[in-house]
VMD Tcl script that builds the backbone (N, CA, C; Angstrom):
set m [mol new atoms 507]
animate dup $m
set s [atomselect $m all]
$s set {name element resname resid chain x y z} {
  {N N MET 1 A 133.174 -46.631 78.637}
  {CA C MET 1 A 132.913 -47.959 78.126}
  {C C MET 1 A 134.127 -48.430 77.302}
  {N N ARG 2 A 134.428 -49.689 77.434}
  {CA C ARG 2 A 135.581 -50.250 76.746}
  {C C ARG 2 A 135.320 -50.405 75.259}
  {N N SER 3 A 136.358 -50.208 74.471}
  {CA C SER 3 A 136.218 -50.408 73.008}
  {C C SER 3 A 136.171 -51.885 72.717}
  {N N GLN 4 A 135.631 -52.217 71.577}
  {CA C GLN 4 A 135.532 -53.626 71.153}
  {C C GLN 4 A 136.898 -54.087 70.642}
  {N N LEU 5 A 137.524 -54.998 71.349}
  {CA C LEU 5 A 138.794 -55.542 70.975}
  {C C LEU 5 A 138.633 -57.007 70.620}
  {N N PRO 6 A 139.543 -57.561 69.850}
  {CA C PRO 6 A 139.443 -58.963 69.521}
  {C C PRO 6 A 139.595 -59.836 70.755}
  {N N ILE 7 A 138.899 -60.941 70.808}
  {CA C ILE 7 A 138.981 -61.847 71.933}
  {C C ILE 7 A 140.246 -62.723 71.745}
  {N N VAL 8 A 141.059 -62.762 72.777}
  {CA C VAL 8 A 142.262 -63.584 72.742}
  {C C VAL 8 A 142.007 -64.793 73.599}
  {N N GLN 9 A 142.163 -65.980 73.027}
  {CA C GLN 9 A 141.968 -67.199 73.812}
  {C C GLN 9 A 143.323 -67.701 74.277}
  {N N TYR 10 A 143.380 -68.051 75.556}
  {CA C TYR 10 A 144.609 -68.525 76.160}
  {C C TYR 10 A 144.510 -70.046 76.394}
  {N N ASP 11 A 145.634 -70.699 76.373}
  {CA C ASP 11 A 145.705 -72.062 76.804}
  {C C ASP 11 A 146.873 -72.145 77.762}
  {N N PHE 12 A 147.238 -73.337 78.198}
  {CA C PHE 12 A 148.286 -73.439 79.210}
  {C C PHE 12 A 149.654 -73.074 78.675}
  {N N LYS 13 A 149.788 -72.923 77.391}
  {CA C LYS 13 A 151.093 -72.504 76.810}
  {C C LYS 13 A 151.175 -71.014 76.577}
  {N N THR 14 A 150.040 -70.360 76.366}
  {CA C THR 14 A 150.027 -68.909 76.092}
  {C C THR 14 A 149.115 -68.196 77.107}
  {N N LEU 15 A 149.654 -67.867 78.235}
  {CA C LEU 15 A 148.908 -67.185 79.280}
  {C C LEU 15 A 149.111 -65.669 79.129}
  {N N PRO 16 A 148.294 -64.860 79.777}
  {CA C PRO 16 A 148.372 -63.415 79.601}
  {C C PRO 16 A 149.751 -62.871 79.976}
  {N N PRO 17 A 150.164 -61.759 79.351}
  {CA C PRO 17 A 151.445 -61.119 79.737}
  {C C PRO 17 A 151.338 -60.688 81.182}
  {N N ARG 18 A 152.371 -60.958 81.998}
  {CA C ARG 18 A 152.259 -60.737 83.413}
  {C C ARG 18 A 153.628 -60.612 84.063}
  {N N ALA 19 A 153.649 -60.055 85.279}
  {CA C ALA 19 A 154.844 -60.052 86.129}
  {C C ALA 19 A 154.512 -60.974 87.280}
  {N N GLY 20 A 155.252 -62.043 87.416}
  {CA C GLY 20 A 154.899 -63.040 88.423}
  {C C GLY 20 A 155.999 -63.357 89.412}
  {N N TRP 21 A 155.653 -64.070 90.473}
  {CA C TRP 21 A 156.576 -64.543 91.473}
  {C C TRP 21 A 156.002 -65.845 92.002}
  {N N ILE 22 A 156.876 -66.619 92.676}
  {CA C ILE 22 A 156.466 -67.915 93.202}
  {C C ILE 22 A 156.120 -67.767 94.686}
  {N N VAL 23 A 154.969 -68.372 95.050}
  {CA C VAL 23 A 154.570 -68.437 96.449}
  {C C VAL 23 A 154.690 -69.927 96.852}
  {N N HIS 24 A 155.490 -70.174 97.903}
  {CA C HIS 24 A 155.698 -71.556 98.361}
  {C C HIS 24 A 154.631 -71.942 99.390}
  {N N CYS 25 A 154.114 -73.139 99.274}
  {CA C CYS 25 A 153.136 -73.647 100.213}
  {C C CYS 25 A 153.274 -75.162 100.264}
  {N N LYS 26 A 152.561 -75.777 101.177}
  {CA C LYS 26 A 152.595 -77.238 101.269}
  {C C LYS 26 A 151.143 -77.726 101.401}
  {N N VAL 27 A 150.622 -78.200 100.270}
  {CA C VAL 27 A 149.282 -78.750 100.250}
  {C C VAL 27 A 149.373 -80.198 99.798}
  {N N PRO 28 A 149.073 -81.159 100.708}
  {CA C PRO 28 A 149.140 -82.566 100.306}
  {C C PRO 28 A 148.188 -82.843 99.148}
  {N N ARG 29 A 148.537 -83.772 98.290}
  {CA C ARG 29 A 147.675 -84.089 97.140}
  {C C ARG 29 A 146.261 -84.460 97.555}
  {N N ALA 30 A 146.109 -85.137 98.666}
  {CA C ALA 30 A 144.781 -85.534 99.166}
  {C C ALA 30 A 143.913 -84.335 99.525}
  {N N ARG 31 A 144.538 -83.182 99.802}
  {CA C ARG 31 A 143.772 -81.954 100.146}
  {C C ARG 31 A 143.681 -80.966 99.030}
  {N N ALA 32 A 144.219 -81.344 97.876}
  {CA C ALA 32 A 144.242 -80.425 96.740}
  {C C ALA 32 A 142.847 -79.959 96.311}
  {N N GLY 33 A 141.862 -80.850 96.351}
  {CA C GLY 33 A 140.506 -80.497 95.967}
  {C C GLY 33 A 139.925 -79.416 96.864}
  {N N ASP 34 A 140.081 -79.580 98.177}
  {CA C ASP 34 A 139.613 -78.558 99.137}
  {C C ASP 34 A 140.323 -77.229 98.902}
  {N N PHE 35 A 141.641 -77.294 98.691}
  {CA C PHE 35 A 142.454 -76.104 98.472}
  {C C PHE 35 A 141.966 -75.329 97.249}
  {N N LEU 36 A 141.794 -76.054 96.126}
  {CA C LEU 36 A 141.366 -75.410 94.894}
  {C C LEU 36 A 139.955 -74.855 95.013}
  {N N GLU 37 A 139.085 -75.574 95.723}
  {CA C GLU 37 A 137.740 -75.089 95.943}
  {C C GLU 37 A 137.755 -73.788 96.750}
  {N N LYS 38 A 138.628 -73.705 97.734}
  {CA C LYS 38 A 138.701 -72.449 98.536}
  {C C LYS 38 A 139.242 -71.309 97.676}
  {N N LEU 39 A 140.218 -71.605 96.805}
  {CA C LEU 39 A 140.732 -70.559 95.913}
  {C C LEU 39 A 139.619 -70.116 94.948}
  {N N HIS 40 A 138.808 -71.078 94.481}
  {CA C HIS 40 A 137.711 -70.759 93.588}
  {C C HIS 40 A 136.714 -69.826 94.290}
  {N N VAL 41 A 136.394 -70.120 95.546}
  {CA C VAL 41 A 135.454 -69.282 96.303}
  {C C VAL 41 A 136.038 -67.907 96.516}
  {N N ALA 42 A 137.316 -67.830 96.908}
  {CA C ALA 42 A 137.966 -66.531 97.123}
  {C C ALA 42 A 137.975 -65.697 95.833}
  {N N THR 43 A 138.184 -66.357 94.704}
  {CA C THR 43 A 138.191 -65.692 93.417}
  {C C THR 43 A 136.834 -65.084 93.128}
  {N N HIS 44 A 135.789 -65.837 93.361}
  {CA C HIS 44 A 134.433 -65.342 93.070}
  {C C HIS 44 A 134.033 -64.276 94.087}
  {N N GLU 45 A 134.507 -64.377 95.329}
  {CA C GLU 45 A 134.252 -63.310 96.315}
  {C C GLU 45 A 134.882 -61.992 95.845}
  {N N ASN 46 A 135.973 -62.094 95.123}
  {CA C ASN 46 A 136.671 -60.903 94.569}
  {C C ASN 46 A 136.145 -60.533 93.158}
  {N N LYS 47 A 135.001 -61.144 92.805}
  {CA C LYS 47 A 134.337 -60.908 91.509}
  {C C LYS 47 A 135.251 -61.243 90.338}
  {N N GLY 48 A 135.949 -62.366 90.473}
  {CA C GLY 48 A 136.858 -62.810 89.418}
  {C C GLY 48 A 136.344 -64.022 88.690}
  {N N ALA 49 A 137.241 -64.703 87.992}
  {CA C ALA 49 A 136.898 -65.876 87.214}
  {C C ALA 49 A 137.999 -66.913 87.338}
  {N N CYS 50 A 137.625 -68.152 87.069}
  {CA C CYS 50 A 138.541 -69.292 87.145}
  {C C CYS 50 A 138.622 -69.930 85.784}
  {N N PHE 51 A 139.830 -70.392 85.408}
  {CA C PHE 51 A 140.029 -71.026 84.118}
  {C C PHE 51 A 140.850 -72.279 84.362}
  {N N TYR 52 A 140.536 -73.327 83.610}
  {CA C TYR 52 A 141.219 -74.611 83.793}
  {C C TYR 52 A 141.753 -75.084 82.443}
  {N N TYR 53 A 143.024 -75.477 82.462}
  {CA C TYR 53 A 143.704 -75.886 81.220}
  {C C TYR 53 A 144.221 -77.317 81.418}
  {N N PRO 54 A 143.397 -78.321 81.108}
  {CA C PRO 54 A 143.890 -79.702 81.270}
  {C C PRO 54 A 144.896 -80.057 80.178}
  {N N ASP 55 A 145.934 -80.790 80.565}
  {CA C ASP 55 A 146.927 -81.294 79.649}
  {C C ASP 55 A 146.980 -82.802 79.847}
  {N N ILE 56 A 146.177 -83.530 79.077}
  {CA C ILE 56 A 146.028 -84.963 79.235}
  {C C ILE 56 A 147.348 -85.699 79.039}
  {N N LYS 57 A 148.104 -85.308 78.046}
  {CA C LYS 57 A 149.369 -85.988 77.765}
  {C C LYS 57 A 150.365 -85.893 78.894}
  {N N ALA 58 A 150.430 -84.744 79.523}
  {CA C ALA 58 A 151.354 -84.520 80.646}
  {C C ALA 58 A 150.732 -84.910 81.986}
  {N N ASN 59 A 149.472 -85.344 81.996}
  {CA C ASN 59 A 148.756 -85.703 83.205}
  {C C ASN 59 A 148.766 -84.599 84.268}
  {N N LYS 60 A 148.391 -83.388 83.804}
  {CA C LYS 60 A 148.341 -82.248 84.732}
  {C C LYS 60 A 147.219 -81.309 84.305}
  {N N ASN 61 A 146.873 -80.429 85.227}
  {CA C ASN 61 A 145.838 -79.422 84.977}
  {C C ASN 61 A 146.345 -78.111 85.546}
  {N N ILE 62 A 146.370 -77.064 84.721}
  {CA C ILE 62 A 146.757 -75.765 85.210}
  {C C ILE 62 A 145.471 -75.000 85.540}
  {N N CYS 63 A 145.372 -74.547 86.775}
  {CA C CYS 63 A 144.204 -73.828 87.244}
  {C C CYS 63 A 144.581 -72.367 87.430}
  {N N ARG 64 A 143.820 -71.489 86.765}
  {CA C ARG 64 A 144.122 -70.057 86.842}
  {C C ARG 64 A 142.951 -69.357 87.531}
  {N N PHE 65 A 143.287 -68.617 88.564}
  {CA C PHE 65 A 142.317 -67.853 89.319}
  {C C PHE 65 A 142.668 -66.378 89.121}
  {N N GLU 66 A 141.720 -65.556 88.683}
  {CA C GLU 66 A 142.068 -64.172 88.355}
  {C C GLU 66 A 140.925 -63.225 88.727}
  {N N TRP 67 A 141.287 -62.059 89.248}
  {CA C TRP 67 A 140.329 -61.033 89.610}
  {C C TRP 67 A 140.978 -59.665 89.329}
  {N N SER 68 A 140.190 -58.617 89.359}
  {CA C SER 68 A 140.672 -57.265 89.064}
  {C C SER 68 A 140.675 -56.388 90.300}
  {N N ARG 69 A 141.549 -55.378 90.206}
  {CA C ARG 69 A 141.647 -54.350 91.226}
  {C C ARG 69 A 141.675 -52.993 90.490}
  {N N PRO 70 A 141.095 -51.937 91.090}
  {CA C PRO 70 A 141.137 -50.639 90.439}
  {C C PRO 70 A 142.576 -50.092 90.401}
  {N N TRP 71 A 142.856 -49.372 89.323}
  {CA C TRP 71 A 144.166 -48.766 89.168}
  {C C TRP 71 A 144.119 -47.692 88.088}
  {N N ASN 72 A 144.647 -46.558 88.406}
  {CA C ASN 72 A 144.786 -45.471 87.441}
  {C C ASN 72 A 143.439 -45.051 86.795}
  {N N GLY 73 A 142.377 -44.994 87.604}
  {CA C GLY 73 A 141.082 -44.550 87.113}
  {C C GLY 73 A 140.238 -45.642 86.421}
  {N N ASP 74 A 140.799 -46.832 86.273}
  {CA C ASP 74 A 140.073 -47.929 85.647}
  {C C ASP 74 A 139.744 -48.943 86.725}
  {N N ARG 75 A 138.478 -49.227 86.967}
  {CA C ARG 75 A 138.155 -50.157 88.046}
  {C C ARG 75 A 138.592 -51.590 87.799}
  {N N PHE 76 A 138.955 -51.899 86.546}
  {CA C PHE 76 A 139.507 -53.222 86.221}
  {C C PHE 76 A 140.992 -53.116 85.791}
  {N N GLY 77 A 141.655 -52.073 86.220}
  {CA C GLY 77 A 143.008 -51.758 85.724}
  {C C GLY 77 A 144.076 -52.787 85.964}
  {N N VAL 78 A 144.063 -53.386 87.162}
  {CA C VAL 78 A 145.082 -54.408 87.467}
  {C C VAL 78 A 144.415 -55.749 87.573}
  {N N ARG 79 A 145.016 -56.712 86.939}
  {CA C ARG 79 A 144.568 -58.093 87.036}
  {C C ARG 79 A 145.500 -58.833 88.009}
  {N N VAL 80 A 144.916 -59.512 88.956}
  {CA C VAL 80 A 145.664 -60.261 89.963}
  {C C VAL 80 A 145.322 -61.706 89.732}
  {N N GLY 81 A 146.339 -62.583 89.783}
  {CA C GLY 81 A 146.015 -63.981 89.507}
  {C C GLY 81 A 146.952 -64.956 90.147}
  {N N LEU 82 A 146.463 -66.208 90.148}
  {CA C LEU 82 A 147.227 -67.357 90.660}
  {C C LEU 82 A 147.200 -68.457 89.610}
  {N N LEU 83 A 148.334 -69.112 89.425}
  {CA C LEU 83 A 148.415 -70.291 88.558}
  {C C LEU 83 A 148.837 -71.472 89.416}
  {N N VAL 84 A 148.004 -72.474 89.478}
  {CA C VAL 84 A 148.291 -73.681 90.258}
  {C C VAL 84 A 148.388 -74.852 89.285}
  {N N THR 85 A 149.501 -75.570 89.337}
  {CA C THR 85 A 149.675 -76.752 88.506}
  {C C THR 85 A 149.306 -77.982 89.357}
  {N N LEU 86 A 148.300 -78.704 88.891}
  {CA C LEU 86 A 147.843 -79.859 89.647}
  {C C LEU 86 A 148.283 -81.123 88.896}
  {N N ASN 87 A 148.976 -81.974 89.578}
  {CA C ASN 87 A 149.361 -83.282 89.033}
  {C C ASN 87 A 149.307 -84.279 90.195}
  {N N GLU 88 A 150.051 -85.337 90.115}
  {CA C GLU 88 A 150.029 -86.356 91.165}
  {C C GLU 88 A 150.776 -85.960 92.440}
  {N N ALA 89 A 151.595 -84.927 92.369}
  {CA C ALA 89 A 152.438 -84.504 93.493}
  {C C ALA 89 A 151.676 -83.492 94.374}
  {N N PRO 90 A 152.148 -83.292 95.596}
  {CA C PRO 90 A 151.574 -82.205 96.423}
  {C C PRO 90 A 151.803 -80.852 95.773}
  {N N ILE 91 A 150.969 -79.908 96.112}
  {CA C ILE 91 A 151.126 -78.538 95.596}
  {C C ILE 91 A 152.145 -77.841 96.497}
  {N N GLU 92 A 153.275 -77.463 95.928}
  {CA C GLU 92 A 154.309 -76.809 96.719}
  {C C GLU 92 A 154.646 -75.397 96.220}
  {N N GLU 93 A 154.294 -75.121 94.973}
  {CA C GLU 93 A 154.570 -73.797 94.409}
  {C C GLU 93 A 153.349 -73.302 93.647}
  {N N ILE 94 A 153.066 -72.021 93.800}
  {CA C ILE 94 A 151.984 -71.363 93.067}
  {C C ILE 94 A 152.581 -70.141 92.441}
  {N N GLU 95 A 152.281 -69.919 91.158}
  {CA C GLU 95 A 152.733 -68.668 90.523}
  {C C GLU 95 A 151.642 -67.631 90.741}
  {N N ALA 96 A 152.008 -66.549 91.432}
  {CA C ALA 96 A 151.128 -65.409 91.607}
  {C C ALA 96 A 151.544 -64.401 90.561}
  {N N TYR 97 A 150.602 -63.601 90.077}
  {CA C TYR 97 A 151.010 -62.596 89.086}
  {C C TYR 97 A 150.131 -61.357 89.144}
  {N N ILE 98 A 150.681 -60.309 88.573}
  {CA C ILE 98 A 149.984 -59.041 88.403}
  {C C ILE 98 A 150.099 -58.687 86.913}
  {N N SER 99 A 149.036 -58.182 86.372}
  {CA C SER 99 A 149.091 -57.740 84.978}
  {C C SER 99 A 148.176 -56.513 84.850}
  {N N LEU 100 A 148.332 -55.765 83.796}
  {CA C LEU 100 A 147.480 -54.644 83.550}
  {C C LEU 100 A 146.473 -55.023 82.490}
  {N N SER 101 A 145.201 -54.657 82.704}
  {CA C SER 101 A 144.175 -54.987 81.726}
  {C C SER 101 A 144.526 -54.442 80.344}
  {N N LYS 102 A 145.112 -53.255 80.329}
  {CA C LYS 102 A 145.483 -52.638 79.052}
  {C C LYS 102 A 146.511 -53.505 78.304}
  {N N LYS 103 A 147.491 -54.037 79.040}
  {CA C LYS 103 A 148.509 -54.900 78.432}
  {C C LYS 103 A 147.894 -56.199 77.894}
  {N N ILE 104 A 146.926 -56.730 78.626}
  {CA C ILE 104 A 146.263 -57.979 78.194}
  {C C ILE 104 A 145.449 -57.738 76.962}
  {N N GLU 105 A 144.684 -56.636 76.960}
  {CA C GLU 105 A 143.832 -56.331 75.821}
  {C C GLU 105 A 144.643 -56.139 74.550}
  {N N LEU 106 A 145.792 -55.506 74.678}
  {CA C LEU 106 A 146.682 -55.252 73.527}
  {C C LEU 106 A 147.686 -56.378 73.298}
  {N N ASN 107 A 147.659 -57.334 74.193}
  {CA C ASN 107 A 148.564 -58.507 74.159}
  {C C ASN 107 A 150.034 -58.036 74.119}
  {N N GLU 108 A 150.344 -57.037 74.960}
  {CA C GLU 108 A 151.697 -56.520 75.038}
  {C C GLU 108 A 152.445 -57.189 76.172}
  {N N ASP 109 A 153.549 -57.765 75.892}
  {CA C ASP 109 A 154.363 -58.426 76.915}
  {C C ASP 109 A 155.512 -57.522 77.286}
  {N N THR 110 A 155.200 -56.385 77.898}
  {CA C THR 110 A 156.229 -55.402 78.280}
  {C C THR 110 A 156.255 -55.215 79.785}
  {N N VAL 111 A 157.201 -54.474 80.260}
  {CA C VAL 111 A 157.353 -54.222 81.691}
  {C C VAL 111 A 156.117 -53.501 82.215}
  {N N LEU 112 A 155.667 -53.907 83.390}
  {CA C LEU 112 A 154.476 -53.252 83.983}
  {C C LEU 112 A 154.923 -52.026 84.779}
  {N N GLU 113 A 154.213 -50.936 84.599}
  {CA C GLU 113 A 154.491 -49.711 85.322}
  {C C GLU 113 A 153.512 -49.593 86.486}
  {N N ILE 114 A 153.722 -50.410 87.508}
  {CA C ILE 114 A 152.822 -50.405 88.661}
  {C C ILE 114 A 153.659 -49.946 89.875}
  {N N ASP 115 A 153.086 -49.063 90.662}
  {CA C ASP 115 A 153.727 -48.562 91.867}
  {C C ASP 115 A 154.056 -49.702 92.817}
  {N N GLU 116 A 155.253 -49.622 93.432}
  {CA C GLU 116 A 155.708 -50.682 94.349}
  {C C GLU 116 A 154.768 -50.848 95.530}
  {N N GLY 117 A 154.146 -49.766 95.986}
  {CA C GLY 117 A 153.194 -49.851 97.077}
  {C C GLY 117 A 151.982 -50.689 96.705}
  {N N VAL 118 A 151.501 -50.533 95.467}
  {CA C VAL 118 A 150.375 -51.310 94.970}
  {C C VAL 118 A 150.769 -52.790 94.854}
  {N N LYS 119 A 151.961 -53.034 94.360}
  {CA C LYS 119 A 152.443 -54.413 94.234}
  {C C LYS 119 A 152.513 -55.080 95.625}
  {N N LEU 120 A 153.041 -54.348 96.602}
  {CA C LEU 120 A 153.181 -54.908 97.955}
  {C C LEU 120 A 151.804 -55.231 98.536}
  {N N LYS 121 A 150.858 -54.334 98.362}
  {CA C LYS 121 A 149.492 -54.554 98.849}
  {C C LYS 121 A 148.862 -55.785 98.190}
  {N N ILE 122 A 149.076 -55.965 96.923}
  {CA C ILE 122 A 148.525 -57.114 96.215}
  {C C ILE 122 A 149.205 -58.417 96.646}
  {N N LYS 123 A 150.531 -58.365 96.875}
  {CA C LYS 123 A 151.242 -59.550 97.350}
  {C C LYS 123 A 150.729 -59.976 98.712}
  {N N LYS 124 A 150.452 -59.030 99.591}
  {CA C LYS 124 A 149.908 -59.378 100.914}
  {C C LYS 124 A 148.502 -59.974 100.797}
  {N N GLU 125 A 147.696 -59.446 99.868}
  {CA C GLU 125 A 146.367 -59.966 99.632}
  {C C GLU 125 A 146.434 -61.422 99.132}
  {N N ILE 126 A 147.346 -61.675 98.187}
  {CA C ILE 126 A 147.503 -63.026 97.630}
  {C C ILE 126 A 147.988 -63.981 98.701}
  {N N ASN 127 A 148.973 -63.579 99.489}
  {CA C ASN 127 A 149.473 -64.430 100.554}
  {C C ASN 127 A 148.396 -64.804 101.546}
  {N N LYS 128 A 147.551 -63.832 101.881}
  {CA C LYS 128 A 146.445 -64.110 102.825}
  {C C LYS 128 A 145.467 -65.118 102.216}
  {N N ILE 129 A 145.131 -64.952 100.939}
  {CA C ILE 129 A 144.197 -65.886 100.295}
  {C C ILE 129 A 144.749 -67.299 100.260}
  {N N ILE 130 A 146.043 -67.425 99.934}
  {CA C ILE 130 A 146.681 -68.750 99.887}
  {C C ILE 130 A 146.770 -69.361 101.271}
  {N N MET 131 A 147.101 -68.576 102.271}
  {CA C MET 131 A 147.192 -69.084 103.646}
  {C C MET 131 A 145.827 -69.597 104.121}
  {N N GLU 132 A 144.780 -68.827 103.861}
  {CA C GLU 132 A 143.453 -69.211 104.264}
  {C C GLU 132 A 142.976 -70.473 103.514}
  {N N ALA 133 A 143.276 -70.561 102.246}
  {CA C ALA 133 A 142.881 -71.711 101.470}
  {C C ALA 133 A 143.659 -72.968 101.882}
  {N N SER 134 A 144.889 -72.803 102.302}
  {CA C SER 134 A 145.698 -73.995 102.659}
  {C C SER 134 A 145.564 -74.399 104.105}
  {N N SER 135 A 144.868 -73.618 104.927}
  {CA C SER 135 A 144.740 -73.962 106.351}
  {C C SER 135 A 143.867 -75.203 106.487}
  {N N ILE 136 A 144.262 -76.037 107.377}
  {CA C ILE 136 A 143.488 -77.252 107.671}
  {C C ILE 136 A 142.564 -76.902 108.857}
  {N N LYS 137 A 141.303 -76.820 108.560}
  {CA C LYS 137 A 140.348 -76.528 109.623}
  {C C LYS 137 A 139.644 -77.829 109.990}
  {N N THR 138 A 139.584 -78.104 111.278}
  {CA C THR 138 A 138.902 -79.317 111.726}
  {C C THR 138 A 137.616 -78.888 112.401}
  {N N LYS 139 A 136.661 -79.738 112.364}
  {CA C LYS 139 A 135.396 -79.443 113.064}
  {C C LYS 139 A 135.260 -80.403 114.236}
  {N N LYS 140 A 134.743 -79.914 115.316}
  {CA C LYS 140 A 134.533 -80.716 116.500}
  {C C LYS 140 A 133.215 -81.478 116.395}
  {N N LYS 141 A 133.266 -82.752 116.727}
  {CA C LYS 141 A 132.076 -83.574 116.756}
  {C C LYS 141 A 131.887 -84.134 118.159}
  {N N LYS 142 A 130.688 -84.293 118.552}
  {CA C LYS 142 A 130.392 -84.902 119.846}
  {C C LYS 142 A 129.775 -86.268 119.572}
  {N N ARG 143 A 130.307 -87.247 120.242}
  {CA C ARG 143 A 129.785 -88.583 120.120}
  {C C ARG 143 A 129.831 -89.198 121.496}
  {N N ASN 144 A 128.710 -89.616 122.029}
  {CA C ASN 144 A 128.621 -90.204 123.363}
  {C C ASN 144 A 129.234 -89.303 124.423}
  {N N GLY 145 A 128.991 -87.978 124.303}
  {CA C GLY 145 A 129.479 -87.035 125.298}
  {C C GLY 145 A 130.944 -86.676 125.157}
  {N N MET 146 A 131.649 -87.244 124.182}
  {CA C MET 146 A 133.091 -86.970 124.020}
  {C C MET 146 A 133.291 -86.136 122.763}
  {N N SER 147 A 134.252 -85.185 122.824}
  {CA C SER 147 A 134.588 -84.335 121.700}
  {C C SER 147 A 135.806 -84.871 121.005}
  {N N PHE 148 A 135.825 -84.852 119.690}
  {CA C PHE 148 A 137.037 -85.158 118.955}
  {C C PHE 148 A 137.010 -84.420 117.616}
  {N N SER 149 A 138.153 -84.243 117.034}
  {CA C SER 149 A 138.277 -83.514 115.790}
  {C C SER 149 A 138.289 -84.456 114.612}
  {N N THR 150 A 137.702 -84.012 113.506}
  {CA C THR 150 A 137.764 -84.794 112.276}
  {C C THR 150 A 138.226 -83.893 111.144}
  {N N SER 151 A 138.766 -84.479 110.122}
  {CA C SER 151 A 139.042 -83.732 108.905}
  {C C SER 151 A 138.622 -84.636 107.743}
  {N N ARG 152 A 138.542 -84.065 106.563}
  {CA C ARG 152 A 138.097 -84.840 105.418}
  {C C ARG 152 A 139.242 -85.171 104.516}
  {N N CYS 153 A 139.182 -86.305 103.830}
  {CA C CYS 153 A 140.165 -86.645 102.832}
  {C C CYS 153 A 139.473 -87.432 101.719}
  {N N LEU 154 A 140.099 -87.455 100.571}
  {CA C LEU 154 A 139.554 -88.231 99.441}
  {C C LEU 154 A 140.136 -89.631 99.472}
  {N N VAL 155 A 139.323 -90.620 99.301}
  {CA C VAL 155 A 139.763 -92.007 99.304}
  {C C VAL 155 A 139.480 -92.593 97.918}
  {N N LYS 156 A 140.489 -93.194 97.316}
  {CA C LYS 156 A 140.315 -93.808 95.995}
  {C C LYS 156 A 139.557 -95.135 96.189}
  {N N LEU 157 A 138.503 -95.309 95.414}
  {CA C LEU 157 A 137.646 -96.479 95.564}
  {C C LEU 157 A 137.996 -97.611 94.624}
  {N N ASP 158 A 138.297 -97.326 93.406}
  {CA C ASP 158 A 138.507 -98.423 92.446}
  {C C ASP 158 A 139.433 -97.971 91.305}
  {N N SER 159 A 139.664 -98.863 90.384}
  {CA C SER 159 A 140.571 -98.560 89.275}
  {C C SER 159 A 139.958 -97.577 88.279}
  {N N MET 160 A 138.697 -97.215 88.457}
  {CA C MET 160 A 138.046 -96.253 87.537}
  {C C MET 160 A 138.336 -94.815 87.981}
  {N N ASN 161 A 139.262 -94.667 88.949}
  {CA C ASN 161 A 139.618 -93.347 89.494}
  {C C ASN 161 A 138.432 -92.628 90.117}
  {N N ALA 162 A 137.524 -93.410 90.706}
  {CA C ALA 162 A 136.387 -92.808 91.419}
  {C C ALA 162 A 136.846 -92.498 92.841}
  {N N TYR 163 A 136.402 -91.388 93.348}
  {CA C TYR 163 A 136.762 -90.956 94.700}
  {C C TYR 163 A 135.519 -90.683 95.509}
  {N N ARG 164 A 135.615 -90.853 96.796}
  {CA C ARG 164 A 134.522 -90.436 97.663}
  {C C ARG 164 A 135.137 -89.711 98.866}
  {N N LEU 165 A 134.342 -88.893 99.507}
  {CA C LEU 165 A 134.796 -88.127 100.659}
  {C C LEU 165 A 134.611 -88.965 101.901}
  {N N ARG 166 A 135.618 -89.017 102.743}
  {CA C ARG 166 A 135.550 -89.846 103.945}
  {C C ARG 166 A 136.076 -88.987 105.094}
  {N N GLU 167 A 135.484 -89.124 106.246}
  {CA C GLU 167 A 135.954 -88.418 107.422}
  {C C GLU 167 A 137.028 -89.279 108.116}
  {N N VAL 168 A 138.093 -88.618 108.537}
  {CA C VAL 168 A 139.200 -89.273 109.182}
  {C C VAL 168 A 139.283 -88.775 110.608}
  {N N LYS 169 A 139.407 -89.678 111.558}
  {CA C LYS 169 A 139.528 -89.245 112.981}
  {C C LYS 169 A 140.940 -88.921 113.308}
}
mol reanalyze $m
mol bondsrecalc $m
mol representation Tube
mol addrep $m
């Protein structure tokens, strides 16, 4: 059982100590909601948690998706995460990171001693999750005996920043 440690609260300026790298992707702004929802689902499938850090002044939101992997006898030993910055632009870069639970609990920002094989396995896992979340899947519809594909997009309705989902042919 873990010892009782002080709770550290993070915001978008003070994130957990981590070793990170950039994953490049191309997600149009209109598909950002679907993309983030898929990352949210993947995170919960991995028994993780999602955190959101809105920055009203900068007109952005940092979305953090994090889950654990066993390492060194601790089933929560490695923390795996993604940081997505959402603003008016398309999502083109995601920070992926690895951290050790022990380093986070002690708030130590030191070099991580993780085997390169473990890092490679986690990088492949993260790349797969991002690729699946960013894939555009269309569904076939039949209308009057004809098949065609549709996809969904968000359409801005009014100056109140209200959006609704609309199917596009």
